[in-house]
N, C-alpha and C positions, 0 to 999 in steps of 0.2 A: 365443484366434486358433480359429476357422473348419476345417474339416474340409478348405475345397480350398483353404486356404493352406498349413494341415498338409501335406498330398501335394505341394504344391509344393516345401516346406523339405526334405523327405524327397531329394525329385527331386536339386534342387539340391545337396545335399544328400553323394546318393551320388553325381550328378556329378563334383565336384568332387573326391571321394576316386581316383574313375577316374583322373582327370588326373596329379592326384597319381603315382597308381600307373604310367603313364605316363609321364611325366617320370621317376621318380627310376629306371626300366627304362631310356632311352632315358640317360641320364648314366651307369648303368653300364656298356653298349654302348660307349659314346664311353672310357669308363675302362677296358676291358676290349682295346679298338682299340690306345692309347696303350702297355700292356703287350705285344701284339702287336709294336707296330712295336718297340719298346725290346729286349725281348728272341728275337724271332725275324727280326727286322731285315726287318720286312712291309712293303709302300709301303702308304701308308692304303687308300686304294683298296680293294687286293686283300685287307685286311685283313676289311673288313664280311664280303667271300665268304665266306672262309676260315670267321668264326665264324657263320656261318649254313648255312656246309656241313659243319661237325664240331655244331652243335646239328641239324640233320638227320639225320647219319648216328647219332646217339647219340638222337635221338627224345626233345631237352631243350629243356626252357624257355629261350629264347634268353637272360634275364635271369639267369637262375638258374646257365647255363655265365659268363655274364658274370661273375657274382658271383666263382665257382672262378678266373676267370683273374687278377682283379682280386689274390686272396687270391696268386695263385700270385707276382705280380708281385712282393710284404710278403713274399715269400720261404718258404708255405705249399707242398708238395707237390702237384703235379696225379697225378688219379687218373691210372693208366697206358695206358688206354683215351683217353682224352679228350686226353693228349701226342701218345702214338703218334699222333690224326688231327691235332692243331696242326703235326706236328712233320711230318709224311706232304706234307700239304696247303702249307704254307710251302715247303720244299723243290722242291714243283713249280713254284712262283711265280718 
């Protein structure tokens, strides 16, 4: 395989990995939204806004926050700061 083909293959592999991470993040956000709907009686359209607002307030990655909320849905405790923010924003809706 020549140099040009190797470079092309590396780019394709990198792009595929990026797409996979994006897809995983997207799935996590949707699953976290389901948890918010169930646990906080949040309407779906407001759930996205709440997730984004909490992530911004706490200066956290949205996918990482979504993963924590999914675990909350499975019975794990939330960090107190996350729970306070979620409940505060959900109560305003």
